[in-house]
N, C-alpha and C positions, 0 to 999 in steps of 0.2 A: 801815624800819619803823615803824609811829608806836607810841603809847603803850599802844594797846590789842592790839600784836602782828600788826595788819595789814599786809599789805605796801601803800608808797605807790607809787601809778602815776605815774611821772615821764612829761613830755611825751615823751621819745623812746620809752618803752614805749608809750604811747598810738599815736602816729605808727606804730609797729610792728604794733601792733595793727588798726589801722586797714587796713594794707597789708595784713593777712592775710584780713581780710573783703571787702575788695575783689579779692583775687585768687580768694577761693571764689566771690565772686557773678560774676566774669568768665568762670569756666570752664562753668556752662550757659547763660550768654550766647552764649557762642564757639560750643562744641561742640553746643548744642543750638538755636539760633536764626540768628545771624548768620552763620556759615560751616559749617553742619553736614557732616560726612565725605563724600566719596562713595562708599565701600566700605563702610563699617562703621557699626553703629547708631551715630545720636547719643546715645541713653541709654546705651550700653555705655561709649562715650568719654568721656560726663561722669562717669559713675560712676569709671571709669579715673581720671582727671583729679583726682578729688576724693579718692580714697583714700588718697594719701599724709598728709592733711590729719587722718583719725582720731587716729593718735597724739597731734598737735599738740594737740587738742582735748583729750583725755583729759589730757595733760600740763599744760595751762594750767589745768583745773579743780583738779588736785591742787596744783600747784606752779608759780605763774605765771613765775617767773623761769625756771624749767628748759623751761617752754612757750614762752617767747620765744627761748629757745636752739635748739630744735626746729623751731621756726617759721623762723629764720633758716638752719638748717640743709635744710629741706624747699625753701627758696625758691631756694638754689643751683641745684637742677634746674629749678625754672621760669625762672629766668633764661637757664640754657644754652637750653632749648626754645623760649622766646620771642626770644631772639636769634638763632637758627639759622632760627626760622620767619622772622623781620623781614630778615635778611640774605639769607637763601639761597631762599625758599620760590618755586616757580613757579606759584604759586596766584594767586588774587585780591588786589586791591590791600588789601580788608577785611582778608583773613588776614595780611598784614603790617603792618598797622596793629593789628591784635590780638595779632600776637606782640611788638610793640614795647611795646604796653600792659601786656603780661603783664612784661617786661623790667623796665620801670620800675616797676611794683608789686613785683616781687622785689627790687629794690634798697632799694624803701620799707622793707622788712621786714628786709633784711641791715644796711643803714648805721647807722641809730640805735643799737641796743646796740652794735655795732662802736665809733663814735665814743664811747660813753658809757665803754666800757672802757679805751679809748685815753686818754679825759682822765682818768679815775680812775689810773691806771699813771703819767701824765706828772705828776699831783698829788703822787704819792708820792714820785716822783724827785725833785722841785724842794726845795732846802732851804728850810728855814723862815724866813721873814724879818721 
């Protein structure tokens, strides 16, 4: 926090937020345009893919630190889905590429806050020199 009581966004926070925005942008492109589902409505799939981000958006607005925590939690599901599509999909190559992209974007959301927490914990454990 700065002197005015506002939260200071670190590089890791901004990287995580960029991953959230990119993941949200990927969903309509994937399900609505690049590889629409064969047996379901593209709009329904897009809405279902974006639904988990609603609590994250509310949390980011109210408390950014908690919102980033929720973003990482939601991204775990997107990582699992993206990895499964990239590895085990019998669909087209574009679906595999989109799955791998989703997995990488999820890691972009998950890793920076985790690394920052690890670094802070390690700084507390090291003796003062």
